[in-house]
Steps between C-alpha positions, in 0.01 A plus 500: 500500500393171662768308689472173697779397734512172689122470491348212693131419517278265691155341485453428867797288598578409138815680379433576131754765391861451594697823455375640168707781343372680196422849359287674235626819340285792371322420174623141492315171437641224722380143475480280812506142379480161657282192546189497713601504865832671435406814694417740220149594609606509866766755406246730342254457788772577755597817307134597509467446875273197467745246647712544812872532438828629632804643332461810286267623227585856393288712267675818385750453786224480761437182697149366435528152655240478776274772355134426415406413143295821450801706611723326250240551226479871579880519487485403131512116473216323323428125532304277268440166679479167324140444619391835343283615792241694304181623666247260329180691578636833380514594129823521305490883520430493874797267552722744313364789710605324820856489367530878473752654738311828549791742531545851363775375270378432146520118450682343209201279422133575428192288437545576131853353513370180653218464245735582210746232607227243563196580284320195644485674837336802339239273342425351843551806720144479640520123552550346844864386523404159638360385165813592305721230353830424668689699241268799541538487876877498457483807280271670756735429792799635308309816409360552845851487649620748242226748593683543829793652300781283644862559413575127533250222431547137614303259282459139608446250215315738265479246220376204704205331323478760222460436131805573283344817351435640850855409603629713209274787620641474853857505366426818309336649808815434706716664234269802512556526875872524438448766229311703764784472744353234731718227640369143481574198714360210298440178691469242224543133423488527124854572374388620158325824603739565792815476288345700218413812698729506807837661531615291793397169650512339845443130535381370838526153655422383851439859616834639371629678189702244305565711187516865407575626153368613162258298289782413261713370788210287622437363154870401481498332844351155431597364839304770693195457274506122539543500876268785594254570216427216266238240589 
């Protein structure tokens, strides 16, 4: 479904990704793990057309590297950035409206779905998004991306700064995506949630993939965890 081959990426003259190879299959949750600065977020941004790169990024066997972000979004890839990027002066409901794809095809998700999963958003649907808490803004960004009806969603650090109860909600939300046939690329630092819900894991270090395997294989590989994940 999504396939990266020998992907390199740059910030100006700084070479950040050094030949990344990975893939995400239909209906699969894949965790992309690593310490800060390992290249995880840059990988997601390069897939989304937000960072210059060379190599290959194929989506459903079509090359998308070099395309604009809006073209990639219309092709069926959603992206939830770490900084959330809500529209602060618009209400919760208006933010969700901006996420709608606007095609003739009946979407998998509705406003009712969003409000059912996150009742707090329903309570605050007429509130300006800029006054929401960090956790509420994270919920809103996730839901707004879903309103575009992606077939794959890339989520960067969805549990960062969230209370444990909200983290549990996010984990359930990601499982619901899988139940509805949506693939997930989860960029995450916290091993607990990533290993609980993912089917495969990639670990990155210094802009390269240093491990690929199942959660159980990663749990059993103390050397990889110590060198590339543990603080």
